[in-house]
C-alpha positions as CSV (number, residue, x, y, z in Angstrom):
1,X,24.0,188.0,226.8
2,X,22.0,184.8,225.6
3,X,18.9,184.8,224.1
4,X,16.0,184.0,226.8
5,X,12.9,181.7,226.4
6,X,10.0,183.9,227.0
7,X,8.9,181.3,229.7
8,X,10.3,178.1,231.3
9,X,9.8,176.2,233.9
10,X,11.2,177.3,237.6
11,X,11.0,176.0,240.7
12,X,9.3,178.2,242.9
13,X,6.0,178.9,240.4
14,X,3.8,176.5,241.3
15,X,0.8,177.6,241.4
16,X,2.0,181.4,242.3
17,X,-0.4,184.3,240.5
18,X,0.6,187.7,241.4
19,X,-1.2,191.1,241.7
20,X,-0.6,195.0,242.7
21,X,2.4,196.4,244.1
22,X,4.6,192.8,242.9
23,X,3.0,190.7,245.5
24,X,1.0,187.5,245.0
25,X,-2.5,188.4,244.0
26,X,-4.1,185.6,245.8
27,X,-2.0,182.8,247.4
28,X,1.0,183.9,249.5
29,X,4.9,184.3,249.1
30,X,7.6,182.9,251.7
31,X,8.8,186.3,253.3
32,X,11.8,188.1,252.1
33,X,10.9,186.2,248.6
34,X,10.4,189.0,245.5
35,X,9.5,189.4,242.0
36,X,13.4,187.9,241.2
37,X,12.3,184.5,243.3
38,X,9.5,183.8,240.8
39,X,11.0,184.3,237.8
40,X,11.5,181.8,235.0
41,X,15.7,180.7,234.7
42,X,16.1,182.5,231.9
43,X,45.3,167.1,220.0
44,X,47.8,165.1,217.6
45,X,48.9,161.3,218.5
46,X,51.2,161.9,216.0
47,X,55.1,162.2,217.4
48,X,57.0,165.4,218.0
49,X,57.8,167.6,214.7
50,X,55.0,164.9,213.0
51,X,52.7,166.5,210.6
52,X,49.3,165.6,211.9
53,X,47.9,165.2,208.7
54,X,50.3,161.9,208.3
55,X,49.0,161.1,211.4
56,X,45.3,160.9,210.5
57,X,46.2,159.5,207.0
58,X,47.7,156.9,208.4
59,X,44.9,155.1,210.5
60,X,42.2,153.4,209.5
61,X,38.8,154.9,209.9
62,X,36.6,153.8,213.0
63,X,34.4,150.8,211.5
64,X,33.1,147.5,212.6
65,X,32.5,145.1,209.9
66,X,31.1,142.5,212.6
67,X,28.3,144.8,213.4
68,X,27.9,145.8,210.0
69,X,27.5,142.0,208.8
70,X,25.1,141.3,212.0
71,X,22.9,144.5,210.6
72,X,22.4,143.2,207.1
73,X,21.9,139.7,208.2
74,X,19.6,140.7,210.9
75,X,17.8,142.6,208.0
76,X,17.9,139.5,205.4
77,X,15.8,137.6,208.4
78,X,12.9,139.8,209.3
79,X,11.0,142.5,207.8
80,X,10.1,143.3,211.4
81,X,14.4,144.5,211.4
82,X,14.6,146.6,207.8
83,X,11.6,149.1,209.3
84,X,13.2,149.5,212.6
85,X,16.8,149.8,211.3
86,X,16.2,152.0,208.1
87,X,14.9,154.7,210.7
88,X,18.2,154.7,212.5
89,X,21.0,154.5,209.6
90,X,21.6,154.9,206.1
91,X,23.8,153.9,203.1
92,X,26.6,156.2,204.0
93,X,26.4,154.7,207.5
94,X,28.1,151.2,206.4
95,X,32.0,152.0,206.0
96,X,32.4,148.8,203.2
97,X,31.2,149.9,199.7
98,X,29.9,145.9,199.4
99,X,27.7,146.1,202.8
100,X,26.3,149.7,201.3
101,X,25.2,147.7,198.2
102,X,23.9,145.1,199.9
103,X,21.8,147.8,202.8
104,X,20.7,149.3,199.4
105,X,19.2,146.6,197.3
106,X,17.2,145.6,200.6
107,X,15.7,148.7,201.3
108,X,14.6,149.2,197.5
109,X,13.0,145.6,198.0
110,X,11.3,146.7,200.8
111,X,10.4,150.2,199.5
112,X,8.3,148.4,196.7
113,X,6.7,146.5,199.5
114,X,8.4,142.9,198.0
115,X,9.1,140.0,200.5
116,X,13.0,140.3,201.3
117,X,15.7,137.3,201.9
118,X,18.8,136.4,200.6
119,X,17.4,134.9,197.2
120,X,15.2,137.7,195.8
121,X,18.5,140.2,197.2
122,X,20.3,138.0,195.6
123,X,18.2,138.2,192.7
124,X,17.9,142.3,192.9
125,X,21.4,142.2,192.6
126,X,22.2,140.0,189.7
127,X,19.8,142.7,187.9
128,X,21.7,145.5,188.8
129,X,25.0,143.7,187.7
130,X,26.7,143.9,191.5
131,X,26.4,140.7,192.8
132,X,29.4,139.8,191.7
133,X,30.8,142.9,193.6
134,X,29.6,141.7,196.8
135,X,30.8,138.0,197.1
136,X,27.8,136.1,195.2
137,X,24.9,134.7,196.9
138,X,27.3,132.6,199.1
139,X,28.5,136.4,200.9
140,X,24.7,136.8,201.6
141,X,24.0,133.4,203.1
142,X,27.0,133.9,205.5
143,X,25.7,137.3,206.5
144,X,22.8,135.8,207.7
145,X,24.5,132.5,209.6
146,X,26.8,135.2,211.4
147,X,23.9,136.2,213.7
148,X,21.6,133.5,215.8
149,X,18.2,136.0,215.5
150,X,17.2,139.4,214.4
151,X,16.2,140.7,217.5
152,X,19.1,142.1,218.0
153,X,19.5,144.2,214.3
154,X,18.8,147.7,216.6
155,X,22.1,147.2,219.1
156,X,24.1,146.3,216.0
157,X,22.7,149.0,214.3
158,X,23.2,151.9,217.2
159,X,27.1,150.4,216.9
160,X,27.3,150.9,212.9
161,X,25.8,154.6,213.4
162,X,28.6,155.5,216.0
163,X,31.3,154.1,214.0
164,X,29.6,156.3,211.0
165,X,29.3,160.0,213.6
166,X,33.2,159.3,214.4
167,X,34.3,159.2,210.7
168,X,32.3,162.1,210.0
169,X,33.7,164.0,213.1
170,X,37.5,162.8,211.4
171,X,36.3,164.4,208.5
172,X,34.9,167.4,209.5
173,X,38.4,168.0,211.9
174,X,40.3,167.7,209.2
175,X,38.6,169.9,206.5
176,X,38.8,172.7,209.3
177,X,42.2,172.1,209.8
178,X,42.7,172.7,206.1
179,X,40.3,175.8,206.5
180,X,42.9,177.0,208.9
181,X,45.9,176.4,206.9
182,X,44.9,178.1,204.1
183,X,42.9,181.3,205.0
184,X,45.8,183.2,204.7
185,X,44.1,187.1,203.8
186,X,40.7,185.9,205.2
187,X,38.5,187.1,207.9
188,X,39.1,185.1,211.2
189,X,35.4,184.8,211.3
190,X,34.7,184.1,208.0
191,X,36.9,181.1,209.1
192,X,35.3,180.2,212.3
193,X,31.8,180.8,210.9
194,X,32.9,177.8,207.6
195,X,34.3,175.9,210.8
196,X,30.7,176.2,212.8
197,X,28.5,175.2,209.8
198,X,31.1,171.8,208.8
199,X,30.3,170.9,212.5
200,X,26.7,171.5,212.0
201,X,26.4,169.5,208.9
202,X,28.4,166.8,210.8
203,X,26.3,166.9,214.0
204,X,22.7,166.6,212.0
205,X,23.9,164.3,209.5
206,X,23.9,166.0,206.3
207,X,26.0,165.0,203.4
208,X,26.5,167.7,200.6
209,X,25.8,166.8,197.4
210,X,26.7,169.2,194.3
211,X,23.8,167.6,192.3
212,X,21.3,165.2,191.9
213,X,20.0,163.5,189.0
214,X,16.0,165.0,188.1
215,X,14.4,162.0,188.6
216,X,14.5,161.5,192.5
217,X,14.2,165.1,193.1
218,X,10.5,164.9,190.9
219,X,9.9,162.0,193.0
220,X,10.5,164.0,196.2
221,X,8.3,167.0,195.0
222,X,5.4,164.5,194.2
223,X,5.6,163.2,197.3
224,X,5.7,166.0,199.1
225,X,2.3,166.9,197.6
226,X,0.5,164.0,198.1
227,X,1.6,164.7,202.1
228,X,0.4,168.0,201.6
229,X,-2.6,166.6,200.1
230,X,-3.6,164.4,202.9
231,X,-2.3,166.8,205.8
232,X,-0.1,164.7,207.0
233,X,2.5,167.7,207.0
234,X,2.4,171.7,207.8
235,X,2.1,173.4,204.5
236,X,4.2,176.1,206.3
237,X,4.9,178.3,209.6
238,X,1.2,179.9,210.1
239,X,1.5,183.9,210.2
240,X,-1.7,184.1,212.1
241,X,-3.4,186.4,209.5
242,X,-6.0,184.6,207.4
243,X,-5.2,185.7,203.8
244,X,-1.4,186.6,204.1
245,X,-1.6,182.6,204.5
246,X,-4.1,182.0,201.8
247,X,-2.0,183.1,199.4
248,X,1.6,182.0,200.7
249,X,0.5,178.7,202.3
250,X,2.7,179.7,205.2
251,X,6.5,181.3,206.1
252,X,8.0,178.6,204.2
253,X,11.4,177.2,205.5
254,X,14.5,178.1,203.1
255,X,12.9,181.1,202.6
256,X,13.9,184.7,203.7
257,X,11.0,187.1,203.9
258,X,11.2,190.7,204.5
259,X,9.1,193.0,206.6
260,X,9.7,196.5,205.4
261,X,8.4,200.2,206.3
262,X,9.2,203.4,207.3
263,X,10.1,204.8,211.2
264,X,6.5,204.0,213.4
265,X,5.0,201.8,210.7
266,X,4.5,198.9,212.4
267,X,7.1,196.6,211.0
268,X,8.2,195.3,214.3
269,X,4.8,194.5,215.4
270,X,4.1,192.6,212.6
271,X,7.3,190.3,212.9
272,X,6.4,189.9,216.7
273,X,2.7,189.2,215.6
274,X,4.7,186.5,213.1
275,X,6.3,184.6,215.8
276,X,3.7,185.1,218.4
277,X,1.4,182.9,215.8
278,X,3.9,180.3,215.4
279,X,5.3,179.6,219.2
280,X,2.1,180.4,221.1
281,X,-0.8,179.6,219.1
282,X,1.5,176.9,217.3
283,X,4.1,175.6,219.7
284,X,6.5,176.1,216.8
285,X,10.4,176.8,218.2
286,X,10.9,180.6,217.4
287,X,13.8,183.5,218.2
288,X,13.1,186.7,218.1
289,X,16.9,188.6,217.9
290,X,16.0,192.4,219.0
291,X,18.5,194.5,217.9
292,X,16.1,197.5,218.6
293,X,14.0,196.9,222.0
294,X,15.1,194.8,225.2
295,X,13.1,191.7,225.9
296,X,11.0,193.5,228.4
297,X,9.7,195.5,226.2
298,X,9.1,193.2,223.7
299,X,7.8,190.8,226.6
300,X,5.2,193.6,227.5
301,X,4.4,193.9,223.7
302,X,3.6,190.8,223.5
303,X,1.6,190.4,227.1
304,X,-0.5,193.7,225.8
305,X,-1.3,191.7,222.4
306,X,-2.2,188.4,223.9
307,X,-4.5,189.7,226.7
308,X,-5.9,193.0,225.5
309,X,-4.4,195.0,228.1
310,X,-3.5,198.2,226.9
311,X,0.5,198.8,226.4
312,X,0.0,201.6,228.8
313,X,-1.9,200.3,231.2
314,X,1.3,197.8,231.5
315,X,4.0,200.4,231.5
316,X,2.1,203.1,234.2
317,X,1.2,200.1,236.2
318,X,-0.7,201.7,238.7
319,X,-4.0,200.7,240.6
320,X,-6.2,202.5,238.4
321,X,-4.5,200.5,235.4
322,X,-3.9,196.9,236.8
323,X,-7.3,196.5,238.2
324,X,-7.7,192.5,240.0
325,X,-9.6,191.6,236.6
326,X,-6.3,192.8,234.7
327,X,-4.4,190.7,237.7
328,X,-6.4,187.6,237.0
329,X,-5.5,187.8,233.0
330,X,-2.3,188.7,233.3
331,X,-1.9,185.3,235.7
332,X,-4.6,183.4,233.4
333,X,-1.9,184.5,230.6
334,X,1.0,183.7,232.5
335,X,-0.3,179.5,233.6
336,X,-0.9,179.1,229.4
337,X,2.8,180.6,227.5
338,X,4.9,179.8,230.8
339,X,6.5,176.6,228.6
340,X,6.1,178.2,225.4
341,X,8.9,177.7,222.7
342,X,9.4,181.1,222.1
343,X,12.3,182.9,222.7
344,X,14.3,186.3,223.0
345,X,17.6,187.7,222.4
346,X,18.4,191.6,223.1
347,X,22.0,191.2,222.9
348,X,23.8,194.9,222.2
349,X,26.0,194.9,218.7
350,X,24.9,191.8,218.0
351,X,27.5,190.0,214.6
352,X,26.2,187.7,212.0
353,X,28.0,185.4,213.2
354,X,26.4,185.2,216.9
355,X,22.9,184.8,215.0
356,X,24.2,182.1,213.2
357,X,25.9,179.9,216.1
358,X,22.6,180.5,218.1
359,X,20.3,179.5,215.5
360,X,22.3,176.4,214.8
361,X,22.4,175.3,218.3
362,X,18.4,176.2,219.0
363,X,18.0,173.9,215.3
364,X,19.5,171.1,217.4
365,X,18.3,171.3,220.9
366,X,14.7,173.0,219.9
367,X,14.2,172.3,216.3
368,X,13.8,175.9,215.3
369,X,11.2,176.5,213.3
370,X,11.1,180.3,212.5
371,X,13.6,183.3,213.1
372,X,12.8,187.1,212.9
373,X,15.4,190.0,213.5
374,X,14.5,193.5,214.1
375,X,16.3,194.6,212.1
376,X,18.7,194.4,209.2
377,X,20.6,197.6,209.4
378,X,21.4,197.5,213.4
379,X,23.8,194.6,212.5
380,X,27.3,194.8,212.5
381,X,29.8,192.7,211.1
382,X,32.8,193.7,213.0
383,X,34.7,193.6,209.8
384,X,36.1,196.5,207.3
385,X,34.3,197.4,204.3
386,X,34.0,199.6,201.9
387,X,30.6,200.8,202.3
388,X,27.4,200.6,204.4
389,X,25.8,198.8,201.0
390,X,28.4,196.4,200.8
391,X,27.9,195.9,204.5
392,X,24.3,195.3,204.0
393,X,24.3,193.6,200.9
394,X,26.8,190.7,203.1
395,X,24.5,190.6,205.6
396,X,20.7,190.2,203.1
397,X,23.2,187.1,201.3
398,X,23.6,185.3,204.8
399,X,20.9,185.3,205.9
400,X,19.2,183.9,202.8
401,X,22.1,180.9,203.6
402,X,21.3,180.2,206.7
403,X,17.5,180.2,206.0
404,X,18.9,177.2,203.8
405,X,20.9,175.5,205.8
406,X,18.9,175.7,208.3
407,X,15.7,174.8,206.7
408,X,13.5,177.5,208.6
409,X,11.6,180.5,207.3
410,X,14.0,183.6,208.6
411,X,11.9,187.0,208.7
412,X,14.3,190.3,208.6
413,X,12.7,193.2,209.7
414,X,14.1,196.7,207.3
415,X,14.4,200.1,207.5
416,X,12.9,202.0,203.9
417,X,14.3,205.4,202.4
418,X,12.5,208.4,202.5
419,X,10.8,207.3,199.1
420,X,7.2,206.9,200.6
421,X,7.6,210.7,201.9
422,X,8.2,212.2,198.0
423,X,5.1,211.0,196.8
424,X,1.3,212.1,196.6
425,X,-0.3,208.7,198.1
426,X,3.0,207.8,200.7
427,X,2.8,204.1,199.4
428,X,5.9,202.3,199.9
429,X,7.8,200.5,197.1
430,X,10.5,197.8,196.5
431,X,13.1,200.3,195.6
432,X,12.5,202.3,198.6
433,X,14.1,199.1,200.8
434,X,17.2,201.3,202.5
435,X,20.8,200.8,202.0
436,X,21.2,197.7,199.0
437,X,19.2,196.8,196.1
438,X,20.4,193.2,197.6
439,X,18.0,192.6,200.0
440,X,15.0,192.8,197.3
441,X,17.3,190.3,195.4
442,X,17.7,187.4,197.7
443,X,14.0,187.5,199.4
444,X,11.4,185.6,198.2
445,X,9.2,187.6,200.2
446,X,9.1,191.3,201.1
447,X,5.9,192.9,202.5
448,X,5.6,196.8,203.0
449,X,4.2,198.3,205.7
450,X,1.6,200.8,205.0
451,X,-1.2,203.1,207.3
452,X,-2.5,205.8,205.7
453,X,-3.7,207.1,209.1
454,X,-0.1,208.0,210.2
455,X,-0.3,211.2,207.4
456,X,-3.7,211.8,207.4
457,X,-5.1,210.5,210.7
458,X,-8.8,210.7,208.9
459,X,-7.5,208.4,205.7
460,X,-8.5,205.2,206.8
461,X,-8.3,205.2,210.5
462,X,-7.3,202.0,212.3
463,X,-6.3,200.3,209.1
464,X,-3.3,199.2,207.6
465,X,-2.1,198.0,203.9
466,X,1.2,194.7,203.9
467,X,1.8,194.9,200.3
468,X,3.3,191.9,199.1
469,X,5.8,193.6,196.7
470,X,7.6,190.1,195.8
471,X,6.6,186.6,196.0
472,X,9.0,184.0,194.7
473,X,6.6,181.4,194.4
474,X,2.9,182.8,193.8
475,X,1.0,185.9,193.4
476,X,1.8,189.2,194.7
477,X,-1.3,190.7,196.6
478,X,-1.8,193.5,199.5
479,X,-3.8,192.6,202.4
480,X,-5.9,194.6,204.5
481,X,-5.4,194.6,208.2
482,X,-6.5,196.1,211.3
483,X,-3.2,198.1,213.6
484,X,-4.6,198.0,217.0
485,X,-2.0,200.7,218.7
486,X,-3.2,200.7,222.1
487,X,-2.3,196.8,222.3
488,X,0.5,196.5,219.8
489,X,-0.8,193.9,217.0
490,X,-2.4,193.3,214.0
491,X,-5.1,191.8,213.0
492,X,-7.5,190.0,210.0
493,X,-9.9,192.9,208.9
494,X,-13.7,191.0,208.7
495,X,-14.0,188.4,206.0
496,X,-16.6,191.1,204.2
497,X,-14.2,193.9,204.4
498,X,-12.8,193.7,200.3
499,X,-16.5,193.4,198.7
500,X,-17.6,196.4,200.9
501,X,-14.4,198.1,199.7
502,X,-15.3,197.0,196.3
503,X,-12.2,195.0,195.6
């Protein structure tokens, strides 16, 4: 079973709407057509006996010196060419080291808003002590002479990029072969995951680097601050809750966020609320891996939360509950969300490797922005482990690494142990996270869901405390939300709630 988009265009949809009894509420359907017709679609080259390793390394990696020279010549002739080419390739795409050096000098001048020509680039290379290494000023002049016009620079850049991709494929393949040969005693799934990671890095053009000087890192941080202040980039993935977004500035890429609570406390509801806010209200691609509920159950909860039609009415589905007015509301809702970028996967016995593979694919195809997993203790590794605690610890660490690799926030729902039941106030604590202390160590943010009226119906009925027990990058806080169980969602309290409570 694969992940399913919540809504995707179907060739039979058109302007069709549904009504009581599963038939069209307005308009007509072809005879014999039912609901199903209207639902969205959901080798080696060496000689015999010769080692492959030798065959690989006896060859010259793919490259095109003429195309590299033509790209640089075009950039030296036209500033417009520099802007276009710099968006297509980077320094590492050049095969010849001297071409990398020349490209870097051109980009440095261009980034500083300085004019770029043969003389100025030669002076820049001379100042850096690199002019003789690239062949002197004569070689720069030969680059310009090698192209009649700068108009074709982007075509040459595409050739350079394609050759670089092929070199990356060879490097990734060689690394994967080494992983296979050196995997004695390792779990095959671990090796497969490492291989997938190599292919993913290659496909998105990432280059690993063990360390970076503090200067460029601080520069990037300050540039990000400037862009945030100007509103040029989003601060994070919005949760849909005013006070939570104010403290966290949204769920940040690379973070692991844990939403924990006792059974029936509302942790799944809060996780779905995060996904609804991101995908349905802000157009950010999100996926929910549900190991507890089916996708039909999740869809009903989402429909109820978005339309304010009670969940019990959707489940009973009789004439008294699904009135013509409610069918109109449902059809309007369907029109709005048929192309929403929200995906649901309810595959049973889902392994961590499956989740990683699916997230990587969605990142490449749909620019994934948020992952929600419901819930951590239901995941399986398929491996023999010494204890369940050790297995959950591995899940926790792997999800944190996945968040960093894909640069998306990963929301992991988790059970709490019976610790809160033993306390007089029933409030959960960070130490109540079930089966592993690693969860609280790996998590960047931990939300604990607490509803006082769950234990005493007269104690603040309809209210919930979302306790931020851990916040790696800021202060902790307790957020007061309204819990609307009938429509399966949380909601912001009025602006003056805290003031009225004397907080």
